[in-house]
C-alpha positions in Angstrom: 20.7 -71.6 59.0 20.1 -74.3 61.6 18.7 -71.7 64.0 16.3 -70.4 61.4 15.1 -73.9 60.6 14.6 -74.6 64.3 12.6 -71.4 64.8 10.4 -72.3 61.8 9.9 -75.8 63.0 8.7 -74.4 66.4 6.1 -72.4 64.6 4.6 -75.4 62.8 1.5 -76.8 64.4 2.5 -80.3 63.4 5.7 -80.1 65.3 3.7 -79.3 68.4 1.3 -82.1 67.6 4.2 -84.6 67.5 5.7 -83.3 70.8 2.4 -83.5 72.6 1.8 -87.1 71.4 5.3 -88.2 72.1 5.6 -86.7 75.6 2.2 -87.5 77.0 1.5 -90.6 78.9 -1.4 -91.7 76.8 -2.0 -95.4 76.3 -0.9 -96.5 72.8 -4.6 -97.3 72.0 -5.6 -93.7 72.5 -2.7 -92.0 70.7 -4.1 -92.2 67.1 -7.4 -90.6 68.2 -5.6 -87.9 70.0 -3.4 -87.1 67.0 -6.5 -87.0 64.7 -8.3 -84.7 67.1 -5.4 -82.3 67.2 -5.1 -82.5 63.4 -8.7 -81.4 63.1 -8.2 -78.6 65.6 -5.0 -77.3 63.9 -6.3 -77.9 60.3 -4.3 -75.5 58.1 -7.0 -75.2 55.5 -9.5 -73.9 58.0 -7.0 -71.4 59.6 -5.8 -70.2 56.2 -9.4 -69.6 55.1 -10.2 -67.8 58.3 -7.1 -65.6 58.3 -7.3 -64.7 54.6 -10.9 -63.6 54.7 -12.3 -66.4 52.5 -16.0 -66.4 51.6 -18.5 -67.6 54.1 -19.3 -70.7 52.2 -15.7 -71.8 52.0 -15.2 -71.0 55.7 -18.2 -73.0 56.7 -17.0 -75.9 54.5 -13.6 -76.0 56.1 -15.0 -75.5 59.6 -17.4 -78.4 59.2 -14.7 -80.6 57.8 -12.3 -79.7 60.7 -15.1 -80.2 63.2 -15.9 -83.7 61.8 -12.2 -84.7 61.9 -11.9 -83.4 65.5 -15.0 -85.3 66.6 -13.8 -88.5 64.9 -10.5 -88.1 66.7 -12.2 -87.6 70.1 -14.4 -90.6 69.5 -11.3 -92.8 68.6 -9.4 -91.5 71.6 -12.3 -92.2 74.0 -12.7 -95.7 72.5 -9.0 -96.4 73.0 -9.1 -95.2 76.6 -12.1 -97.4 77.3 -10.3 -100.4 75.7 -7.2 -99.6 77.8 -9.3 -99.5 81.1 -11.1 -102.8 80.3 -7.9 -104.7 79.4 -6.1 -106.6 82.2 -2.8 -105.0 83.2 
């Protein structure tokens, strides 16, 4: 049972998100933005709509929402990186 749970956890996008954030050497000010950007990229609502053949309107809605979340995450990450570079070590 433990093996099955481990395999299922490895398939989850959020598990990969957590591993990437934890193992990368990003400054702490940029990590929230990075997490939000990956969340927008791996948004389950968009991917489920895409893979199940949802209507065009629904797909566009989820795609726009995921794109906005991704862009907001990239903006926050870049803002955090610039704050980190400006701060004295």
